[in-house]
N, C-alpha and C positions, 0 to 999 in steps of 0.2 A: 557576475555570477547569477545563475538562474535561481529561482525559488524552489523550495522543497515543500511538497504538498502531501498530506496524509488524508486519504479519502476512505471512510468507513462505510460499508454498504448496509444492506437490509438487516434489520434486527440487532445491529451492533449496539444500538442505544440501550438494549436490555441487559448489557453486561453487568455482572454483580448480582443479578437475581435470576437470570436465565441459565439453567443447568450449570450451577457453579462447580459441580464435580467435573465438568468437561471444560468450561471456559474460565473458571476461576471466580474469585469473589471481588476482584477489582472492577470498579465501574469504568465506563468509557471516559468520564472526566478525569479520573485518576490516571488512566493510561495516557490521555492527552497531556496531563500535567508532566508526567515523566518524559514524554517526547519533547515537549517545549523546554523543559529544564535542560535536557541533554543538548538540544540545539543551541540554547543560550550559552551553555558552557563552551560551545564551539563557535561562538559569534555568528550564529546563523539563525534566521527567523524561519519558522515552519508554520504552515497553516493547516489546521486539522478541521475536517468537516465530516458530517454523517448525514445520510439520507436513506429513506426507505423507498425512494422513487427512482426507478432506473433511468428515466429520461433526464432527471435532474443530474444524476451522476454522469451521464453522457455529455450533458451541457458543460459540466465542470471540467471534464477531461478535454473536450474539444476547445476549451478556452485556454488551455496550457500552451506554453511556448516550448519549442524543441530544446531550449537551454534550461528548462525546469526539470525537476525530478519528481516522479510520482511513486508513493508508497500506497498500495491499495489492498484493503481487505474487502473483497466483494461480498463476503457472506455467502448466502445461498446462490447468488448470481454467478459464483465461481463455476457452477456446474451447468449453467444454462444460458448465459448472456453473451451471445455473439455480438450484440450491440456494443457491449463494453470492450470486447476483443477488437472490434473494428475501430472504435474510437481511439483506443491506445495506439494501435498500428497506424491509424490515419494521421495522428498528430506527430508521431515519431518521437515521443517523449520517452526517455529512459524510465523504466518502471520495474518495481519489485512487487510481487504478490506476497501477501502476508496472511498467516492464519494463526490463531491462538492455539488451536488443537492440531493434532497430527491427522490431517484429512485422510491419510493412507491407512490409518489404523482404526477407522470408524466404518460406517455403513459403506457398502460397495459403491453406491452412486456418488459418494463424496470423494472417491479416489480419482476422479477424472475432473480436471480443470480445463474449461474451454478458454480461460483467461491466460493460462501459463504461456501459450505460444506467442503472446503479444508482449511478454515481459522478459527482462534480462535474466530473472531467476525467481525463486520462490523460497520463502522461509516459513516453516510451519512447525507446530508442536511444542514451542518453547514459551507458551503463555505470552505475557506482555513483553518479555524479552525478545520475541520475534520482531516486534516493532523497533526495539532499540538496536538490534543487529542490522535491520534494514536501514535505519537512520545512520548508523555508523558507516555502512557502505555508501549511502547517498552522499554523506559529507566528504568522504574520500574521493568518490567519483567526481563530485563537483570541483574539488580542489585540483585534482589531476586534469580534468577537462579544461579548467580555466588556465592552468599553467601550460598545457600542451596545445590548447586550441582545438581540442577534439569536440565535435558537436554531438556525436552519439556513436554507438557500437558499429553502425553500418559505415561510418566514415573512416574507420581504422584501415 
């Protein structure tokens, strides 16, 4: 079974203090604890990382294996990073894009994700539960893929 990775992008380390009326009062570490707890309850390890440096994020993504699973909250890179798009597509790793807030109910520029086309899907607007729903899907996807020998969506 591949590993599950949760990568948090630019400014996500400010959770809990940055615009809590939009992003909530939970800190990044509290969110990561919830993610790790849920993974442990399902006998799965998950690695959570955060960076404010796009090149670092690209390096992390391109180091993944096709049998891994990526949950990514790109932050503001959602709307501008073709580098992240290309990295996810290039590696061929199954990925879900996650957002705490509903990006479609905010400023107009936030309603467009350049990352979405490289991902299997997107979950947004449910606060920290967005991550947990993505993790639930990743766990089931990994179980199914392991039992059926499916490498990724393109192999179906």
